[in-house]
C-alpha positions as CSV (number, residue, x, y, z in Angstrom):
1,M,-21.5,-30.0,-24.7
2,A,-19.9,-31.4,-27.9
3,E,-20.4,-29.7,-31.2
4,S,-22.1,-31.6,-33.9
5,T,-20.1,-32.2,-37.0
6,E,-23.0,-33.7,-38.9
7,K,-23.5,-32.1,-42.3
8,P,-26.9,-31.0,-43.4
9,W,-28.7,-33.4,-45.8
10,H,-28.3,-31.0,-48.8
11,A,-24.5,-30.9,-48.4
12,A,-24.3,-34.2,-50.4
13,F,-25.7,-32.5,-53.5
14,P,-24.2,-29.9,-55.9
15,A,-24.9,-26.3,-55.2
16,P,-27.6,-24.7,-57.3
17,R,-26.3,-23.2,-60.6
18,N,-29.1,-20.6,-60.8
19,T,-31.8,-19.0,-58.8
20,A,-35.4,-20.0,-59.6
21,A,-38.0,-17.4,-60.3
22,S,-40.6,-16.8,-57.6
23,I,-44.4,-16.4,-57.7
24,T,-46.7,-15.1,-55.1
25,R,-49.7,-16.8,-53.6
26,E,-51.9,-14.2,-55.2
27,E,-50.5,-15.0,-58.7
28,V,-51.2,-18.7,-58.2
29,L,-54.7,-17.9,-57.1
30,Q,-55.1,-15.7,-60.2
31,W,-54.0,-18.6,-62.3
32,M,-56.7,-20.7,-60.7
33,R,-59.4,-18.0,-61.2
34,E,-58.3,-17.8,-64.9
35,G,-58.9,-21.5,-65.3
36,K,-55.3,-22.7,-65.5
37,E,-55.3,-26.4,-64.6
38,P,-53.1,-27.9,-62.0
39,G,-51.4,-31.0,-63.5
40,K,-51.7,-29.6,-67.0
41,D,-50.6,-25.9,-67.0
42,Y,-48.6,-26.2,-63.8
43,V,-47.7,-28.7,-61.1
44,L,-47.3,-28.0,-57.4
45,V,-44.5,-30.0,-55.8
46,D,-44.5,-30.3,-52.0
47,L,-40.9,-30.7,-50.9
48,R,-41.6,-31.6,-47.3
49,R,-40.6,-35.1,-46.1
50,N,-42.9,-35.7,-43.2
51,D,-44.1,-32.5,-41.6
52,H,-47.6,-32.4,-43.1
53,E,-49.3,-31.1,-40.1
54,G,-52.1,-28.8,-41.4
55,G,-52.4,-30.8,-44.6
56,T,-51.2,-30.4,-48.2
57,I,-52.4,-28.5,-51.2
58,R,-54.9,-30.7,-53.1
59,G,-53.4,-32.0,-56.3
60,S,-49.8,-31.4,-55.4
61,L,-47.1,-34.0,-55.7
62,N,-45.0,-34.9,-52.7
63,L,-41.3,-35.2,-53.7
64,P,-39.3,-34.7,-50.6
65,A,-36.3,-32.4,-51.1
66,Q,-34.0,-34.9,-49.4
67,S,-34.5,-37.5,-52.2
68,L,-35.4,-35.2,-55.1
69,Y,-32.1,-34.6,-56.7
70,P,-31.6,-38.1,-58.2
71,S,-35.1,-38.1,-59.6
72,L,-35.0,-34.6,-61.3
73,P,-34.2,-35.9,-64.8
74,T,-37.2,-38.2,-64.6
75,V,-39.5,-35.6,-63.2
76,Y,-38.4,-33.1,-65.9
77,S,-38.9,-35.7,-68.7
78,L,-42.4,-36.7,-67.5
79,L,-43.6,-33.1,-66.9
80,S,-42.2,-31.7,-70.2
81,A,-43.6,-34.7,-72.1
82,G,-47.0,-33.8,-70.6
83,G,-46.7,-30.2,-71.7
84,V,-46.4,-28.7,-68.2
85,K,-44.8,-25.3,-68.4
86,Y,-44.5,-24.4,-64.8
87,I,-43.4,-26.4,-61.7
88,L,-44.1,-24.6,-58.4
89,W,-42.0,-26.0,-55.5
90,Y,-43.1,-25.4,-52.0
91,C,-42.2,-26.4,-48.4
92,V,-43.4,-25.5,-44.9
93,R,-40.9,-22.6,-44.7
94,V,-42.4,-20.9,-47.8
95,M,-45.9,-21.6,-46.6
96,I,-45.3,-19.9,-43.3
97,W,-43.0,-17.0,-44.2
98,G,-43.7,-16.4,-47.8
99,T,-41.1,-16.6,-50.6
100,D,-37.4,-16.9,-50.0
101,G,-35.6,-13.9,-51.2
């Protein structure tokens, strides 16, 4: 069987320059109980492209990781102009196994 030389989709983009902070599900639930508003105080971004089996989190934005990099400056400008302080990125791997790290 021949080996695949196809590069992963993320190989086309620069390597991350830093590591994002993490937050637990419990902390997000606490934010909700305290009245923090999604879309105002924080935004949930679903990084999945098409594996939405089981649904999505209500109010989240779907910005697939495969096409996110070129739109990051626009996303940043829009959310910071709106006063959003936290962007929470998630994908199916995080939803199943918890946080990376």
